[in-house]
C-alpha positions as a printed Julia matrix, in Angstrom:
329×3 Matrix{Float64}:
   0.05    0.03    0.02
   1.13    3.51   -0.57
  -0.5     4.64    2.72
  -2.66    3.09    5.37
  -5.2     4.37    7.87
  -6.87    2.41   10.5
  -9.4     2.76   13.35
  -8.58    3.93   16.85
  -9.87    5.18   19.99
 -10.21    9.32   20.16
 -10.06   10.12   23.74
 -10.75   13.7    25.25
  -7.52   14.08   27.09
  -8.47   17.16   29.15
 -11.69   15.42   30.53
  -9.59   12.43   31.48
  -6.87   14.61   33.32
  -9.6    16.77   34.87
 -10.92   13.43   36.7
  -7.49   11.82   36.9
  -8.43    8.99   34.6
  -6.46    7.04   31.84
  -7.08    5.86   28.38
  -9.22    2.7    28.78
  -7.35   -0.43   27.61
 -10.38   -2.64   28.18
 -14.06   -2.51   27.35
 -14.82   -2.47   30.93
 -12.66    0.25   31.83
 -14.3     2.38   29.16
 -17.79    1.56   30.72
 -16.57    2.75   34.1
 -14.71    5.83   33.3
 -17.5     7.03   31.0
 -20.17    6.41   33.5
 -18.26    8.47   36.02
 -17.01   11.46   34.01
 -20.39   11.81   32.1
 -22.2    11.81   35.58
 -19.76   14.28   36.81
 -20.08   16.59   33.6
 -23.89   16.45   33.82
 -23.88   17.66   37.34
 -21.86   20.57   36.04
 -24.55   21.49   33.62
 -22.49   20.08   30.6
 -25.57   18.52   28.84
 -23.69   18.0    25.3
 -21.19   15.6    26.08
 -21.56   12.03   25.06
 -19.84    9.08   26.45
 -18.98    6.78   23.49
 -19.86    6.48   19.61
 -18.73    3.31   18.07
 -19.74    3.9    14.55
 -22.76    1.29   14.32
 -24.69    3.42   11.9
 -24.22    3.39    8.05
 -20.83    1.6     8.49
 -21.68   -0.59   11.35
 -20.53   -3.77    9.65
 -16.79   -2.85    9.96
 -17.38   -1.97   13.77
 -19.24   -5.02   14.5
 -16.56   -7.31   13.26
 -13.92   -5.11   14.75
 -15.44   -5.39   18.17
 -15.84   -9.28   18.03
 -12.11   -9.5    17.03
 -11.21   -7.44   20.1
 -13.22   -9.88   22.35
 -11.26  -12.97   21.03
  -9.85  -15.01   23.78
  -5.89  -14.43   23.52
  -3.61  -12.19   21.19
  -2.95  -15.03   18.97
  -6.53  -16.52   18.63
  -8.05  -16.41   15.23
 -11.3   -14.51   14.54
 -14.03  -16.27   16.56
 -16.82  -18.23   14.8
 -19.8   -15.8    14.22
 -22.07  -18.12   16.25
 -19.75  -18.97   19.06
 -20.13  -18.01   22.54
 -17.22  -15.54   22.07
 -19.01  -13.69   19.36
 -22.48  -14.02   21.11
 -20.59  -12.36   24.45
 -19.12   -9.66   22.29
 -22.44   -8.56   20.67
 -24.14   -8.63   24.17
 -21.43   -6.28   25.35
 -21.92   -3.98   22.4
 -25.65   -3.71   23.55
 -24.58   -3.19   27.13
 -22.27   -0.28   26.15
 -25.1     1.23   24.1
 -27.52    0.91   26.87
 -25.24    2.07   30.0
 -23.32    5.03   28.38
 -24.86    5.65   25.11
 -28.18    5.35   23.03
 -29.94    3.96   20.0
 -29.79    7.58   18.56
 -25.88    8.26   19.33
 -25.11    4.54   17.96
 -27.0     4.84   14.84
 -25.71    8.18   13.63
 -23.25    8.27   10.73
 -19.71    9.35   10.12
 -20.82   13.09    9.81
 -21.97   13.04   13.48
 -18.63   11.61   14.8
 -16.73   14.07   12.92
 -18.8    16.94   14.17
 -18.37   15.77   17.76
 -14.37   15.37   17.41
 -14.3    18.76   16.02
 -16.32   20.5    18.92
 -15.0    18.31   21.57
 -18.39   17.13   22.73
 -17.64   13.56   23.29
 -15.54   11.51   25.87
 -14.49    8.69   23.62
 -15.24    8.0    19.98
 -14.16    5.13   17.36
 -13.0     6.71   14.2
 -10.64    6.42   11.35
  -7.39    8.12   12.11
  -5.72    9.81    9.12
  -2.56   12.11    9.41
  -3.65   15.71    9.73
  -7.36   14.94   10.45
  -6.71   16.47   14.05
  -4.06   19.2    14.88
  -1.84   19.88   17.93
  -4.79   22.08   19.43
  -7.41   19.1    19.48
  -8.19   17.9    22.92
  -8.24   14.29   21.39
  -5.27   11.87   21.59
  -5.49    8.54   19.68
  -4.76    5.0    20.74
  -5.61    1.47   19.7
  -9.13    0.27   20.34
  -9.89   -1.47   23.74
 -10.47   -5.15   24.01
 -11.92   -7.66   26.07
  -8.84   -7.73   28.15
  -5.67   -5.84   28.33
  -3.35   -6.41   25.4
  -6.11   -7.47   23.19
  -7.56   -5.21   20.43
  -8.83   -5.13   17.06
  -8.69   -2.43   14.18
 -10.14   -2.02   10.83
  -7.55   -1.19    7.97
  -8.34    1.16    5.17
  -6.16    3.17    2.76
  -4.67    3.39   -0.93
  -3.01    0.71   -2.65
  -0.7     1.66   -5.83
  -0.32   -0.54   -8.78
   0.35   -0.71  -12.8
  -2.31   -1.79  -15.25
  -1.42   -4.94  -17.01
  -1.89   -3.6   -20.48
   0.52   -0.67  -20.19
   2.35    0.03  -23.06
   5.99   -1.4   -23.51
   7.53    1.95  -23.43
   5.97    3.11  -20.34
   6.41   -0.21  -18.22
   9.85    0.42  -17.01
   9.45    4.07  -15.93
   6.01    3.11  -14.22
   7.93    0.15  -12.17
  10.55    2.84  -11.1
   7.84    5.37   -9.99
   6.22    2.52   -7.8
   9.51    1.71   -6.41
  10.29    5.2    -5.52
   7.04    5.88   -4.03
   7.09    2.64   -1.86
  10.93    2.87   -0.92
  12.03    3.17    2.64
  13.2     6.53    1.98
  10.29    8.3     0.82
   7.93    6.29    3.08
  10.11    7.6     6.07
  10.23   11.15    4.61
   6.43   11.34    4.56
   5.89    9.59    7.76
   7.98   12.11    9.48
   6.07   14.85    7.93
   2.88   13.17    9.02
   1.44   13.02    5.76
   1.07    9.44    5.66
   0.84    6.2     7.81
   3.42    3.86    6.16
   2.52    0.25    5.74
   6.22   -0.48    6.86
   5.79   -0.86   10.57
   9.42   -1.17   11.18
   9.82    2.6    10.77
   7.82    3.48   14.05
  10.31    1.3    16.05
  13.21    3.86   14.77
  13.82    6.36   17.49
  14.44    9.16   15.1
  10.94    8.5    13.81
   8.97    7.73   16.67
  10.28   10.66   18.94
   9.28   13.18   16.11
   5.7    12.21   15.52
   2.68   11.85   17.34
   0.64    8.76   18.33
   3.71    6.46   17.33
   2.72    3.47   19.62
  -0.9     3.74   17.89
   0.82    2.81   14.72
   3.09    0.12   15.88
   0.59   -2.75   16.49
  -2.86   -2.09   15.82
  -4.06   -5.68   15.57
  -5.41   -5.5    12.19
  -8.25   -7.98   11.1
  -7.52  -10.35    8.59
  -9.94  -11.07    5.75
 -11.76  -14.41    6.33
 -10.79  -17.13    3.88
 -12.99  -19.1     1.53
 -15.94  -16.52    1.21
 -16.06  -14.99   -2.26
 -19.35  -12.85   -1.87
 -17.89  -11.03    1.35
 -20.21   -8.11    1.0
 -23.34  -10.11    0.95
 -22.21  -12.44    3.65
 -21.53   -9.81    6.12
 -24.6    -7.73    5.34
 -26.71  -10.8     6.1
 -24.97  -11.24    9.38
 -25.09   -7.53   10.14
 -28.96   -7.42    9.57
 -29.05  -10.19   12.22
 -27.02   -8.18   14.49
 -29.14   -4.96   14.13
 -32.29   -6.87   15.02
 -30.68   -7.75   18.46
 -28.97   -4.43   19.04
 -32.05   -2.04   18.29
 -34.85   -4.38   19.08
 -35.76   -6.74   21.81
 -34.26  -10.0    20.52
 -31.56  -12.13   22.08
 -28.32  -12.42   20.55
 -28.1   -16.25   20.9
 -31.58  -16.56   19.04
 -30.86  -14.02   16.33
 -27.5   -15.36   15.53
 -28.94  -19.12   15.41
 -30.62  -17.66   12.28
 -27.38  -17.05   10.96
 -25.8   -20.59   11.35
 -26.7   -21.9     7.98
 -24.83  -18.94    6.39
 -21.61  -19.51    8.59
 -18.31  -19.95    7.0
 -17.9   -23.23    8.78
 -21.21  -24.53    7.55
 -20.84  -23.28    4.18
 -17.45  -23.04    2.57
 -18.29  -20.76   -0.13
 -21.46  -18.43   -0.36
 -21.37  -17.37   -3.85
 -22.37  -18.93   -7.34
 -20.08  -21.17   -9.54
 -19.68  -18.52  -12.2
 -18.43  -15.98   -9.67
 -16.1   -18.6    -8.08
 -14.71  -19.46  -11.58
 -14.16  -15.98  -12.53
 -12.22  -15.18   -9.47
 -10.12  -18.33   -9.78
  -9.33  -17.4   -13.52
  -8.18  -13.91  -12.58
  -5.88  -15.64  -10.21
  -4.41  -18.1   -12.56
  -4.65  -15.98  -15.8
  -2.36  -13.22  -15.18
  -0.49  -12.04  -18.16
   3.24  -12.34  -18.36
   3.52   -8.49  -18.28
   1.75   -8.53  -14.95
   4.35  -11.14  -13.71
   7.21   -9.17  -14.84
   5.9    -6.08  -12.92
   5.23   -7.87   -9.57
   8.5    -9.78   -9.86
  10.52   -6.72  -10.4
   8.82   -4.77   -7.38
   9.11   -7.68   -5.19
  12.98   -8.24   -6.12
  13.24   -4.58   -5.35
  11.92   -4.61   -1.9
  13.3    -8.05   -0.82
  16.75   -6.68   -1.36
  16.13   -3.25    0.46
  14.02   -4.71    3.19
  15.64   -7.84    4.27
  15.55   -7.22    7.77
  12.32   -5.0     7.75
   8.93   -5.91    8.94
   6.56   -5.96    5.86
   3.16   -6.89    6.83
   0.47   -7.62    4.36
  -3.02   -7.03    5.47
  -6.21   -7.77    3.88
  -9.01   -5.39    4.53
 -12.71   -5.99    3.87
 -14.76   -3.07    4.59
 -16.35   -1.25    1.88
 -14.7     2.26    2.61
 -11.39    1.09    1.43
 -10.15    2.82   -1.7
  -7.84    1.25   -4.28
  -6.21    3.55   -6.84
């Protein structure tokens, strides 16, 4: 990727400092801190402050999957089966957060609502996607990784921009295009842009360099965001999660039980049905993988050879993201 962004917890530092509280690392800490501070603020006639918005409106699918991942049993645990006790407990915890420190109205609002609350400082905690430059040094908010079911466990959705070369490029433009991609993704350029806080680099090893980390904000946030990996064997992923999210909303905003609503989803689960698509779509995807042109292979080979030589000792994670807000250019 040319640059990445991922979701994090925006915390109102002046409010936390005012009540001698710290950024929550677990969901229980977030609930307890929110209850205390909001009660105190309302007693002081601050009626506009909200405790938490987790983005369960138009983009709720991403937030839901992210939250379930943050409730896995251990750091190394895979994404829980969607009808497992772990997932059901996570979904019930989301509803508890909504009922104890938020509301249907706040939870169902869209991205614009969260942006407004960040800009006017009227939220204690907000889940949002951090983009360098989105908040300046005068903002009351600091950014950290999302809380989890226990300390050390989190979950985050990655978005961003990829850069590539079309396979049918003219021969005379192929080598210059490869050189351009190599330049834009080189360690030197990525480091320069990261230091200027113009991008978040996918080369996470940069954020372990003292001369980088000491000169940018939220460095710890960049180091280990615990990105959710795209599930395997699901070709029609948007349809899959759309169905699951619909069942979730039935539970979150109505009077259903998570265990009952998600039992309806059992037949659609990845462990029950390996592929949720038709044969034509599957065949098309497989053909795209195996039918790459010789020119495409040349492009990929040259760029990978370049980075393998330059980044022998670097950490170069490859993340798959599955939210519809991702952009590829």
